[in-house]
C-alpha positions in Angstrom: 2.1 10.7 -9.7 0.9 11.0 -6.0 2.8 11.4 -2.8 2.4 8.5 -0.5 2.5 8.9 3.3 3.3 5.6 4.9 2.2 5.7 8.5 3.4 3.0 10.8 0.7 2.2 13.4 1.2 3.6 16.9 2.9 1.5 19.5 0.9 -1.6 20.3 0.5 -3.8 23.3 2.6 -6.4 21.5 5.4 -3.9 20.9 5.4 -3.2 24.6 5.5 -6.8 25.5 8.2 -7.7 23.0 6.0 -10.1 21.1 5.9 -10.6 17.3 2.2 -10.0 16.8 1.8 -10.8 13.1 -1.9 -11.3 12.3 -2.8 -12.2 15.9 -6.3 -10.7 16.5 -7.0 -8.3 19.3 -3.7 -6.4 19.3 -4.5 -2.8 19.8 -2.6 0.4 20.7 -1.1 0.9 24.1 -1.3 4.2 25.9 1.6 5.7 24.1 0.3 4.4 20.7 -3.0 6.0 21.4 -1.2 9.3 22.0 0.7 8.9 18.8 -2.5 8.3 16.9 -4.1 11.4 18.6 -1.2 13.5 17.4 -1.5 12.5 13.8 -4.3 14.9 12.7 -2.2 17.9 13.8 0.9 16.6 12.1 -1.0 16.2 8.8 -3.1 19.3 9.2 -1.4 21.2 6.4 -1.8 18.4 3.8 -4.7 18.0 1.4 -5.3 14.2 1.8 -7.1 12.5 -1.0 -7.7 9.1 0.7 -6.6 6.8 3.5 -5.7 3.2 3.0 -5.2 0.8 5.9 -4.0 -2.6 6.8 -7.1 -4.5 8.1 -5.5 -5.1 11.4 -6.8 -3.4 14.6 -3.7 -1.5 15.5 -3.7 0.3 12.1 -7.4 1.1 12.2 -7.0 2.5 15.7 -4.1 4.7 14.5 -6.2 6.3 11.7 -9.3 6.7 13.8 -8.4 10.2 15.1 -7.5 11.4 11.6 -10.8 10.1 10.2 -12.7 11.8 13.1 -10.9 15.1 12.3 -11.6 14.8 8.6 -15.2 13.3 8.2 -14.9 13.5 4.4 -11.8 11.4 4.2 -12.6 7.9 2.7 -11.0 4.9 4.3 -10.1 1.8 2.3 -8.8 -1.5 3.7 -6.3 -3.5 1.7 -5.0 -6.9 2.9 -1.9 -6.5 0.7 -0.4 -4.0 3.1 -1.2 -6.1 6.1 1.5 -7.4 8.4 3.9 -10.1 7.2 2.4 -13.6 7.8 5.0 -14.8 10.3 3.4 -18.2 10.6 4.5 -20.2 13.6 6.6 -17.2 14.8 3.4 -15.2 15.5 2.6 -14.5 19.1 6.1 -15.5 20.3 8.6 -13.4 22.3 11.2 -11.7 20.1 13.9 -12.7 22.7 13.0 -16.4 22.0 12.9 -16.0 18.3 16.4 -14.5 18.3 17.7 -17.9 19.3 16.2 -19.6 16.2 18.5 -20.3 13.2 16.1 -18.5 10.9 16.7 -15.3 12.8 20.1 -14.9 11.3 18.7 -15.3 7.8 16.1 -12.7 8.5 18.8 -10.3 9.7 21.5 -11.0 7.1 19.7 -12.4 4.0 16.0 -11.6 4.3 15.3 -12.3 0.7 15.9 -16.0 1.5 13.7 -16.0 4.6 10.4 -17.8 4.7 8.5 -18.1 8.0 7.6 -21.6 9.2 4.1 -23.1 9.3 1.1 -23.3 7.0 0.4 -19.5 7.4 4.0 -18.5 7.0 5.1 -16.3 4.1 8.4 -15.2 2.6 9.8 -11.7 3.0 10.0 -11.6 -0.8 6.2 -12.3 -1.0 5.5 -9.7 1.6 7.4 -7.1 -0.4 5.8 -8.1 -3.7 2.2 -7.8 -2.5 2.9 -4.5 -0.7 4.6 -2.9 -3.7 1.8 -4.1 -6.0 -0.7 -2.5 -3.7 1.2 0.8 -3.7 1.4 0.9 -7.5 -2.3 0.1 -7.8 -3.2 2.8 -5.4 -0.9 5.3 -7.0 -2.7 4.8 -10.3 -6.1 5.0 -8.7 -5.4 8.1 -6.7 -3.8 9.9 -9.7 -6.8 9.0 -11.9 -9.3 10.3 -9.3 -7.4 13.2 -7.8 -4.6 14.2 -10.1 -0.8 13.8 -10.1 -0.3 16.2 -7.1 -2.5 14.2 -4.8 -1.3 13.1 -1.3 -2.7 10.1 0.4 -2.1 8.1 3.6 -1.4 4.4 3.9 -1.2 2.9 7.4 0.8 -0.3 7.6 3.5 -2.1 9.6 7.2 -1.8 10.1 8.6 -4.5 7.8 6.0 -3.7 5.1 7.0 -0.1 5.1 10.7 -0.8 5.0 10.2 -3.2 2.1 8.2 -0.6 0.1 10.9 2.0 0.8 13.6 -0.4 -0.3 11.8 -0.9 -3.6 11.4 2.9 -4.0 15.1 3.7 -3.6 16.4 0.7 -5.5 17.7 -1.1 -2.4 18.1 -4.8 -2.6 15.7 -6.6 -0.1 18.7 -8.1 1.6 19.6 -4.5 2.8 16.1 -3.5 4.0 17.0 -4.1 7.6 19.2 -1.0 7.4 16.0 1.1 7.3 14.0 2.0 10.4 10.3 3.1 10.9 9.3 3.4 14.5 5.7 3.3 15.7 3.8 6.4 14.9 6.3 7.6 12.3 5.5 8.8 8.8 7.6 7.9 5.7 6.9 9.9 2.6 7.6 8.8 -1.0 6.7 11.0 -3.9 6.3 9.0 -7.1 7.0 10.5 -10.5 7.1 9.1 -14.1 10.9 8.9 -13.8 11.6 7.8 -10.3 10.3 7.9 -6.7 11.8 10.4 -4.3 12.1 9.4 -0.6 11.1 12.6 1.2 10.9 11.4 4.8 11.9 8.2 6.5 10.5 7.4 9.9 9.6 11.0 10.6 8.0 11.7 14.0 7.8 15.5 13.7 6.1 18.2 11.7 5.1 17.3 8.1 3.9 20.6 6.7 6.8 20.7 4.2 5.2 17.8 2.3 2.4 20.0 1.0 2.4 20.0 -2.9 4.9 22.7 -3.9 4.0 25.6 -6.2 6.2 26.6 -9.0 9.4 28.1 -7.7 12.8 29.3 -8.8 14.2 25.8 -8.5 11.3 23.9 -10.1 12.2 21.2 -12.6 10.4 18.9 -15.0 8.3 16.2 -13.3 10.6 13.5 -12.0 13.9 15.5 -12.4 16.1 15.7 -9.4 17.0 19.2 -8.2 20.7 19.6 -9.1 22.4 20.9 -6.0 19.6 19.7 -3.7 17.0 22.4 -4.3 15.6 25.1 -2.0 13.4 22.8 0.1 10.0 23.6 1.5 8.9 27.3 1.6 
């Protein structure tokens, strides 16, 4: 099955202002976020990308724009299922203010029980379910169209990425706050018939080692873990 590169969008104007953006329209990248986006093509230069999937929100589309400009043949697909969590009435508010709300403690300590207020609010459980469904659907599609060694990019949001990683490593949703994916980072998960492998978490550096590996002295059956840890990238 394919290798998924989960790109968190570059730093946004809402990130800089300490605001929980949610699905608020018009939230784009700030100067640093634009630089993070501009650096992405070089970071992924050694990887044969089969496709790019994005949250429909502006900050994710802006993050992938330099990559798409550098690779004119790379197809972009939008999928609302990997869009930001619907924070409901919390959207557009200062994080410092939200930290005073009783629900904040639930989000921190018991997120599987958290549901955001208002008609547009969603639960953290629902966010994870839709995002994981999207990943599984895209894994099947990418493998069918490009083969089991394909690599593809998915640009999404911090909480969404953390929830997908939690599912991949068998971590209960109540512990997903232990994970971190900063703006502009890349998290890599290689899916196999037996289990997913978390290859990178919140990586902000070089990613050449994620290229599909050729058969080597420590190669194993698909999905088997390398006993002893393996030799790593060539």
